[in-house]
SEBA-52540 format. One line per field, with one value per residue (C-alpha): chain; y, x, z; residue number from 0. Coordinates in steps of 0.02 Angstrom, whole numbers, plus 50000, padded with zeros to 5 digits. Each point is the difference from the previous one (the first is absolute). Layout:
gulum	(A, ...)
py	(Y, ...)
px	(X, ...)
pz	(Z, ...)
palum	(NUM, ...)
This chain:
gulum	(A, A, A, A, A, A, A, A, A, A, A, A, A, A, A, A, A, A, A, A, A, A, A, A, A, A, A, A, A, A, A, A, A, A, A, A, A, A, A, A, A, A, A, A, A, A, A, A, A, A, A, A, A, A, A, A, A, A, A, A, A, A, A, A, A, A, A, A, A, A, A, A, A, A, A, A, A, A, A, A, A, A, A, A, A, A, A, A, A, A, A, A, A, A, A, A, A, A, A, A, A, A, A, A, A, A, A, A, A, A, A, A, A, A, A, A, A, A, A, A, A, A, A, A, A, A, A, A, A, A, A, A, A, A, A, A, A, A, A, A, A, A, A, A, A, A, A, A, A, A, A, A, A, A, A, A, A, A, A, A, A, A, A, A, A, A, A, A, A, A, A, A, A, A, A, A, A, A, A, A, A, A, A, A, A, A, A, A, A, A, A, A, A, A, A, A, A, A, A, A, A, A, A, A, A, A, A, A, A, A, A, A, A, A, A, A, A, A, A, A, A, A, A, A, A, A, A, A, A, A, A, A, A, A, A, A, A, A, A, A, A, A, A, A, A, A, A, A, A, A, A, A, A, A, A, A, A, A, A, A, A, A, A, A, A, A, A, A, A, A, A, A, A, A, A, A, A, A, A, A, A, A, A, A, A, A, A, A, A, A, A, A, A, A, A, A, A, A, A, A, A, A, A, A, A, A, A, A, A, A, A, A, A, A, A, A, A, A, A, A, A, A, A, A, A, A, A, A, A, A, A, A, A, A, A, A, A, A, A, A, A, A, A, A, A, A, A, A, A, A, A, A, A, A, A, A, A, A, A, A, A, A, A, A, A, A, A, A, A, A, A, A, A, A, A, A, A, A, A, A, A, A, A, A, A, A, A, A, A, A, A, A, A, A, A, A, A, A, A, A, A, A, A, A, A, A, A, A, A, A, A, A, A, A, A, A, A, A, A, A, A, A, A, A, A, A, A, A, A, A, A, A, A, A, A, A, A, A, A, A, A, A, A, A, A, A, A, A, A, A, A, A, A, A, A, A, A, A, A, A, A, A, A, A, A, A, A, A, A, A, A, A, A, A, A, A, A, A, A, A, A, A, A, A, A, A, A, A, A, A, A, A, A, A, A, A, A, A, A, A, A, A, A, A, A, A, A, A, A, A, A, A, A, A, A, A, A, A)
py	(48742, 49957, 50127, 50134, 49970, 50019, 50160, 50074, 49986, 50081, 50150, 50002, 50096, 50157, 50024, 49965, 50100, 50133, 49997, 49977, 50184, 50089, 49927, 50044, 50187, 50013, 49955, 50096, 50157, 49943, 49986, 50162, 50107, 49910, 49989, 50216, 50003, 49899, 50072, 50152, 49953, 49909, 50210, 50060, 49959, 50132, 49893, 49840, 49956, 50098, 49882, 49869, 50031, 50042, 49820, 49897, 50079, 49939, 49814, 50001, 50040, 49779, 50031, 49976, 50144, 50083, 49960, 50016, 50198, 50034, 49968, 50124, 50146, 49977, 49978, 50177, 50056, 49918, 50103, 50150, 49992, 49954, 50183, 50070, 49933, 49926, 49806, 49906, 49822, 49817, 49978, 49834, 49842, 50041, 50221, 49982, 49811, 50064, 50146, 49901, 49890, 50102, 50080, 49833, 49954, 50159, 49974, 49873, 50063, 50159, 49944, 49881, 50143, 50099, 49852, 49950, 50176, 50085, 49803, 50051, 49962, 50213, 49964, 49944, 50188, 50055, 49931, 50081, 50177, 50012, 49929, 50136, 49928, 50113, 49947, 49951, 49883, 49946, 49963, 49886, 49918, 49960, 50028, 49900, 49866, 49966, 50002, 49929, 49824, 50063, 50079, 49851, 49914, 50131, 49975, 49812, 50042, 50136, 49882, 49882, 50067, 50097, 49828, 49946, 50179, 49979, 49858, 50139, 50099, 49941, 50075, 50139, 49915, 49952, 49841, 49909, 49814, 50065, 49972, 49815, 50033, 50084, 49900, 49825, 50057, 50064, 49845, 49904, 49938, 49960, 49947, 50197, 50061, 49877, 50014, 50193, 50011, 49847, 50154, 50146, 49908, 49902, 50194, 50073, 49880, 49983, 50203, 50012, 49833, 50122, 50128, 49916, 49961, 50151, 50070, 49848, 50055, 50161, 49955, 49871, 50118, 49870, 50047, 49847, 49984, 50174, 49983, 49806, 50086, 50176, 49862, 49895, 50127, 50075, 49862, 49917, 50179, 49988, 49846, 50043, 50182, 49873, 50000, 50183, 50009, 49918, 50091, 50092, 50010, 50110, 49970, 50091, 49962, 49972, 49905, 50031, 49879, 50000, 49837, 49883, 49857, 50097, 50151, 49891, 49871, 50174, 50076, 49831, 50033, 50167, 49956, 49883, 50067, 50152, 49900, 49914, 50142, 50004, 50122, 49959, 50015, 49987, 49987, 50075, 49902, 50029, 50178, 50082, 50056, 50173, 49965, 49905, 50170, 50124, 49912, 49975, 50183, 50067, 49866, 49899, 49882, 49956, 49897, 49914, 49944, 50075, 49988, 50123, 49994, 50028, 50164, 50074, 49998, 49983, 50096, 50134, 50008, 49962, 49906, 49974, 49881, 50054, 49822, 49934, 50107, 50150, 49943, 49987, 50142, 50103, 49898, 50021, 50187, 50037, 49918, 50055, 50158, 50011, 49894, 49946, 49863, 49888, 49856, 49901, 49904, 49847, 49831, 49936, 49906, 50094, 49960, 50064, 50028, 49893, 49947, 49790, 49852, 49806, 49970, 49842, 50142, 50145, 49861, 49966, 50178, 50028, 50148, 50041, 50183, 50138, 50060, 49832, 49975, 50177, 49927, 49864, 50095, 50026, 49814, 49983, 50008, 50105, 49961, 50134, 49994, 50133, 50169, 49977, 50052, 50171, 50012, 50120, 49842, 49940, 50162, 50002, 49823, 50001, 50193, 49931, 49809, 50062, 49858, 49976, 49839, 49911, 49997, 50090, 49908, 50024, 49872, 49993, 49916, 49844, 49982, 50101, 49822, 49868, 50126, 49994, 49790, 49997, 50083, 50149, 50089, 49991, 50156, 50062, 50136, 49878, 50045, 49949, 49932, 49905, 49808, 49930, 50062, 49873, 49854, 50062, 50004, 50142, 50125, 50172, 50136, 50122, 50171, 50061, 50165, 50029, 50062, 49919, 50089, 49898, 49909, 49999, 49924, 50149, 50025, 50173, 50105, 50103, 50179, 49922, 49827, 50076, 50065, 49875, 49882, 49841, 50005, 50035, 49865, 49867, 50014, 50076, 49805, 49979, 50101, 49925, 49813, 49922, 49934, 49971, 49817, 50018, 50116, 49879, 49860, 50067, 50082, 49808, 49923, 50106, 49984, 49840, 49861, 49885, 50004, 50177, 50124, 50173, 50150, 49991, 49800, 50073, 50154, 49900, 49880, 50136, 50075, 49846, 50022, 50146, 49969, 50137, 49973, 50073)
px	(49747, 49895, 49874, 50126, 50039, 49820, 49988, 50152, 49920, 49855, 50100, 50086, 49873, 49968, 50192, 50067, 49891, 50057, 50179, 49987, 49916, 50133, 50123, 49943, 49954, 50173, 50075, 49917, 50023, 50162, 50008, 49909, 50115, 50188, 49979, 49975, 50132, 50118, 49984, 50040, 50143, 50076, 49984, 50091, 50131, 49913, 49845, 50086, 50105, 49871, 49886, 50087, 50075, 49817, 49932, 50133, 50007, 49813, 50059, 50115, 49861, 49923, 49816, 49913, 50071, 49948, 49830, 49988, 50028, 49876, 49848, 50029, 50057, 49844, 49901, 50064, 49969, 49801, 49964, 50066, 49887, 49867, 50022, 50014, 49884, 49903, 50045, 50113, 50081, 50050, 50168, 50002, 50048, 50008, 50045, 50204, 50001, 49995, 50083, 50157, 50008, 49985, 50173, 50051, 49996, 50067, 50172, 50028, 49871, 50104, 50174, 49953, 49911, 50146, 50114, 49897, 49963, 50181, 50070, 49919, 50109, 50064, 49990, 49820, 49976, 50091, 49891, 49834, 50067, 50074, 49825, 49926, 49920, 49958, 50033, 49833, 50014, 50167, 49934, 49872, 50028, 50210, 50073, 49827, 49989, 50199, 49995, 49836, 50079, 50098, 49908, 49862, 50151, 49984, 49793, 50045, 50134, 49858, 49861, 50066, 50048, 49851, 49897, 50110, 50013, 49798, 49980, 50084, 49830, 49876, 50070, 49968, 49800, 50023, 49944, 50106, 50106, 50102, 49841, 50052, 50166, 49963, 49866, 50083, 50189, 49888, 49886, 50112, 49896, 50143, 49843, 49963, 50212, 50016, 49844, 50038, 50207, 49951, 49852, 50091, 50145, 49897, 49917, 50196, 50073, 49816, 50041, 50157, 50002, 49842, 50113, 50170, 49873, 49961, 50187, 50065, 49859, 50080, 50168, 49982, 49853, 49879, 49832, 49912, 50081, 49933, 49864, 50008, 50074, 49901, 49829, 50067, 50019, 49826, 49907, 50111, 49939, 49831, 49985, 50081, 49881, 49851, 49961, 50013, 49876, 49889, 49993, 49849, 49990, 50066, 50066, 49864, 50153, 50166, 50078, 50212, 50115, 50161, 50129, 49999, 49908, 49843, 49988, 49951, 49876, 49910, 50005, 49907, 49888, 49926, 49980, 49908, 49854, 49998, 49954, 49852, 49945, 49986, 50141, 50125, 50179, 50186, 50175, 50134, 50153, 50188, 49991, 50131, 49942, 50041, 49906, 49875, 49945, 50018, 49875, 49841, 50045, 49992, 49850, 50097, 49964, 49819, 50061, 50136, 50071, 50176, 50057, 50018, 50186, 50015, 49885, 50074, 50185, 50011, 49841, 49995, 50183, 49980, 50138, 49924, 49875, 49857, 49895, 49883, 49866, 50057, 50091, 49834, 49908, 50146, 49961, 49830, 49980, 50187, 49971, 49862, 50019, 50146, 49963, 49830, 50046, 49882, 50034, 49854, 50092, 50110, 49958, 50055, 50145, 50173, 50156, 50136, 50212, 50074, 50176, 50003, 50126, 49972, 49955, 50155, 50101, 49974, 49989, 50185, 50065, 49877, 49865, 49813, 50006, 50091, 50112, 50056, 50038, 50083, 50140, 50026, 49944, 50194, 50036, 49802, 49899, 49871, 49890, 49860, 49856, 50034, 49936, 50071, 50130, 49967, 49829, 49994, 49962, 50175, 50097, 49888, 50033, 50181, 50058, 49878, 50102, 50168, 49980, 50169, 49996, 50115, 49918, 49839, 49911, 49821, 49869, 49860, 49890, 49961, 50203, 50043, 49913, 50114, 50134, 49972, 49978, 50159, 50111, 50044, 49916, 49970, 49877, 49848, 49902, 49849, 49789, 49894, 49866, 50125, 49931, 50193, 50036, 49907, 50035, 50202, 49996, 50057, 50015, 49937, 50137, 49911, 50009, 50017, 50041, 49840, 50116, 49887, 49798, 49853, 49955, 49809, 49913, 49895, 49861, 50060, 49879, 50027, 49922, 49836, 50007, 49995, 49795, 49993, 49841, 49990, 50176, 49997, 49880, 50087, 50187, 49943, 49962, 50189, 49998, 50090, 49934, 50173, 50119, 50191, 49993, 49895, 50086, 50177, 49882, 49960, 50170, 50051, 49872, 50113, 50186, 50024, 50073, 49856, 49795, 50036, 49831, 50003, 49947, 49806, 50013, 50066, 49900, 49834, 50065, 50045, 49841, 49921, 50156, 49918, 49804, 49978, 49830, 49995)
pz	(49930, 49882, 50084, 50019, 49830, 49947, 50107, 49918, 49819, 50049, 50061, 49838, 49864, 50136, 50058, 49819, 49919, 50116, 49976, 49815, 50033, 50076, 49936, 49830, 50060, 50043, 49845, 49904, 50117, 50008, 49811, 49960, 50112, 49979, 49786, 50004, 50111, 49912, 49849, 50095, 50090, 49841, 49917, 50148, 50134, 50122, 49993, 49979, 50181, 50092, 49940, 50023, 50157, 50069, 49915, 50076, 50176, 50004, 49962, 50169, 50093, 50069, 49921, 50128, 50090, 49846, 49996, 50178, 49993, 49874, 50121, 50135, 49875, 49873, 50173, 50013, 49830, 50022, 50161, 49908, 49870, 50116, 50098, 49823, 49835, 50180, 49917, 50021, 49905, 50063, 50081, 50053, 49871, 49797, 49989, 50108, 49936, 49815, 50055, 50080, 49845, 49877, 50050, 50028, 49790, 49966, 49999, 49875, 49871, 50026, 50001, 49792, 49947, 50030, 49952, 49848, 49944, 50002, 49926, 49830, 49855, 49965, 49806, 50042, 50075, 49891, 49870, 50094, 49981, 49812, 49968, 50090, 50123, 50175, 50155, 50032, 49883, 49980, 50159, 49971, 49847, 50022, 50177, 50083, 49890, 49989, 50214, 50041, 50026, 50109, 50081, 50009, 50071, 50155, 50011, 49989, 50189, 50071, 49973, 50102, 50146, 50012, 49978, 50174, 50089, 49990, 50088, 50149, 49988, 50115, 50165, 49913, 49980, 49825, 49965, 49888, 49997, 50147, 50093, 49999, 50059, 50146, 50065, 49960, 50090, 50159, 50005, 49937, 49854, 49895, 49834, 50033, 49991, 49835, 49914, 50013, 49934, 49865, 49941, 50004, 49904, 49873, 49976, 49997, 49870, 49894, 49987, 49962, 49862, 49918, 50011, 49917, 49857, 49972, 50012, 49884, 49866, 50012, 49991, 49855, 49905, 50020, 50032, 50042, 50164, 50014, 49989, 50099, 50130, 50003, 50017, 50126, 50100, 49989, 50013, 50155, 50090, 49941, 50099, 50135, 50014, 49958, 50188, 50035, 49875, 50052, 50167, 50037, 50165, 50120, 50186, 50123, 50123, 49984, 50141, 50068, 50047, 50055, 49947, 50112, 50051, 50133, 49872, 49871, 50110, 50063, 49859, 49936, 50162, 49970, 49801, 50040, 50123, 49843, 49902, 50108, 49962, 49828, 49928, 49918, 50087, 49930, 50095, 49993, 50124, 50022, 50029, 50109, 50178, 49938, 49844, 50059, 50143, 49859, 49894, 50111, 50047, 49830, 49948, 49918, 50105, 50077, 50170, 50053, 50187, 50065, 50160, 50126, 50058, 49818, 49980, 50129, 49988, 49794, 49945, 50186, 50027, 50186, 50106, 50154, 50068, 50111, 49986, 49914, 50026, 49981, 49860, 49910, 50051, 49921, 49850, 49995, 50020, 49884, 49867, 49963, 50030, 49905, 49865, 49975, 50084, 50075, 50157, 49988, 50167, 50056, 49921, 50137, 50003, 50008, 49874, 50081, 49945, 50120, 50024, 49991, 50007, 49987, 50166, 50017, 49962, 50127, 50139, 49971, 49985, 50148, 49903, 50064, 49948, 49899, 50161, 50028, 49794, 49987, 50110, 49856, 49853, 49937, 49968, 49920, 49836, 49959, 49881, 49929, 49895, 49863, 50089, 50180, 50004, 49911, 50106, 50140, 50135, 49948, 50057, 50164, 50051, 49975, 50084, 50132, 50024, 49933, 49869, 49921, 49868, 49914, 49815, 49973, 49827, 49937, 49894, 49942, 50150, 49964, 49980, 50177, 50061, 49900, 50044, 50196, 49959, 49913, 50094, 49904, 50126, 50201, 50035, 49869, 49981, 50007, 50016, 50181, 49886, 49879, 50002, 50010, 50151, 50103, 49840, 50002, 50186, 50010, 50154, 49971, 50105, 50145, 49995, 50141, 49983, 49869, 49849, 49883, 49991, 49996, 49814, 50006, 49840, 49933, 49850, 49880, 49938, 49851, 50023, 49875, 50077, 50182, 49928, 49914, 50102, 49902, 50037, 50197, 50025, 49906, 50083, 50194, 50028, 50000, 50155, 50152, 49904, 49952, 50133, 49988, 50020, 49857, 49900, 50018, 49939, 49848, 49943, 50036, 49889, 49867, 50078, 50031, 49898, 49948, 49965, 49944, 50027, 49869, 50057, 49967, 50088, 50152, 49996, 49991, 50164, 50113, 49970, 50039, 50156, 50050, 50002, 49864, 49892, 49809)
palum	(0, 1, 2, 3, 4, 5, 6, 7, 8, 9, 10, 11, 12, 13, 14, 15, 16, 17, 18, 19, 20, 21, 22, 23, 24, 25, 26, 27, 28, 29, 30, 31, 32, 33, 34, 35, 36, 37, 38, 39, 40, 41, 42, 43, 44, 45, 46, 47, 48, 49, 50, 51, 52, 53, 54, 55, 56, 57, 58, 59, 60, 61, 62, 63, 64, 65, 66, 67, 68, 69, 70, 71, 72, 73, 74, 75, 76, 77, 78, 79, 80, 81, 82, 83, 84, 85, 86, 87, 88, 89, 90, 91, 92, 93, 94, 95, 96, 97, 98, 99, 100, 101, 102, 103, 104, 105, 106, 107, 108, 109, 110, 111, 112, 113, 114, 115, 116, 117, 118, 119, 120, 121, 122, 123, 124, 125, 126, 127, 128, 129, 130, 131, 132, 133, 134, 135, 136, 137, 138, 139, 140, 141, 142, 143, 144, 145, 146, 147, 148, 149, 150, 151, 152, 153, 154, 155, 156, 157, 158, 159, 160, 161, 162, 163, 164, 165, 166, 167, 168, 169, 170, 171, 172, 173, 174, 175, 176, 177, 178, 179, 180, 181, 182, 183, 184, 185, 186, 187, 188, 189, 190, 191, 192, 193, 194, 195, 196, 197, 198, 199, 200, 201, 202, 203, 204, 205, 206, 207, 208, 209, 210, 211, 212, 213, 214, 215, 216, 217, 218, 219, 220, 221, 222, 223, 224, 225, 226, 227, 228, 229, 230, 231, 232, 233, 234, 235, 236, 237, 238, 239, 240, 241, 242, 243, 244, 245, 246, 247, 248, 249, 250, 251, 252, 253, 254, 255, 256, 257, 258, 259, 260, 261, 262, 263, 264, 265, 266, 267, 268, 269, 270, 271, 272, 273, 274, 275, 276, 277, 278, 279, 280, 281, 282, 283, 284, 285, 286, 287, 288, 289, 290, 291, 292, 293, 294, 295, 296, 297, 298, 299, 300, 301, 302, 303, 304, 305, 306, 307, 308, 309, 310, 311, 312, 313, 314, 315, 316, 317, 318, 319, 320, 321, 322, 323, 324, 325, 326, 327, 328, 329, 330, 331, 332, 333, 334, 335, 336, 337, 338, 339, 340, 341, 342, 343, 344, 345, 346, 347, 348, 349, 350, 351, 352, 353, 354, 355, 356, 357, 358, 359, 360, 361, 362, 363, 364, 365, 366, 367, 368, 369, 370, 371, 372, 373, 374, 375, 376, 377, 378, 379, 380, 381, 382, 383, 384, 385, 386, 387, 388, 389, 390, 391, 392, 393, 394, 395, 396, 397, 398, 399, 400, 401, 402, 403, 404, 405, 406, 407, 408, 409, 410, 411, 412, 413, 414, 415, 416, 417, 418, 419, 420, 421, 422, 423, 424, 425, 426, 427, 428, 429, 430, 431, 432, 433, 434, 435, 436, 437, 438, 439, 440, 441, 442, 443, 444, 445, 446, 447, 448, 449, 450, 451, 452, 453, 454, 455, 456, 457, 458, 459, 460, 461, 462, 463, 464, 465, 466, 467, 468, 469, 470, 471, 472, 473, 474, 475, 476, 477, 478, 479, 480, 481, 482, 483, 484, 485, 486, 487, 488, 489, 490, 491, 492, 493, 494, 495, 496, 497, 498, 499, 500, 501, 502, 503, 504, 505, 506, 507, 508, 509, 510, 511, 512, 513, 514, 515, 516, 517)
């Protein structure tokens, strides 16, 4: 517990600074858009109703979906920029997060601006007109000062929403306090989960209280409260951003990872080998499958490990299964020709999607294969990871065997295994390199029709990294070096209930087991 708390505390400056920077920029940009729009909306019903409707509509979109949808859009715009001007821009991380959170912050500011300005005492407006003020003078010297407390209340709501939603920016490559939560949930590191939740809550409540001090100063005409709140915000922001100001080195390589234990370990293993060459390396973890591949194809991530079946079905859209060698050869040729992505090679193990059951339950029901499962499926419950039921692999195996379960539920991968153990699920979409298969006494159901493609773990290099001799030399020793048993042991060292290792420790142990030299 003490070690995990110390590790969480050590990560706080980096995570907090990125979280504050993103939230601050989104709030300032949201204010810059919403306040003028609110003024226009307070003057005209033709502006008011459409603007409030659109802002309200944006608020109904789940924040994670809003964050995710801007990455492919920005990626496409970056490609257009390269074609037209010869230079693109980063589409991963900060940019999509900033746009989504800015839109998410607008409704409370816009609504309160309209309410505050329209709620100004008509006598005050009439007096301003009687004094010969222009429309702009009346706005600046009468309406906005009187509406300021209401507008500030909207800013407080927007700040709390934005700081909370910023934790969800991790899957699109933006470092935030959400890194604690996403990685902690996957590895069942509850210290990380609690640490991330508490840090985010303290940040949101602190911002709310300081903005509230400014609001009360505006309402009661107490300048000292306004100054106290403003100074508190400035000092707090400066302290939170200080790690960014002290950072001068730029990473030579960016290593990507998806959002489960095996990916954290493999990313650390590759990063450690690159650091051994003297390079500065950063990692982008908790990326979604589609996001990770787009990131390496666009060069925003230099290297990550994916799985041949995922690339075959999801990236290239194939539904057939020509066999392991044919799939790997076709991927190597097609990804290079189409996207400039280099398949450096397979690292030696397969992490295949497979349907699994508790061994005792499978024996009791006489189930040994997916074919024998099909007859029992209408009375059984399927648990899957968050992606499986929307992937072509599920459609392939469902249609091949005519699977029709009584209930289908998606879980975060760690909780999927818990659901099987607790009886909430009878069958799960397991991963063949997961150490919990042996530890939990699970049985993998055979796939006699070969509906699922092979899932060799392969190293993918971006177009730039594919030409980098130092990177290739550092990572080439991984090709064919890692057995499935070694990977299962490494995964279980993170996923087990007690004496958990961190990804860096697990990566060091895996390197020793595989006989890898720095």
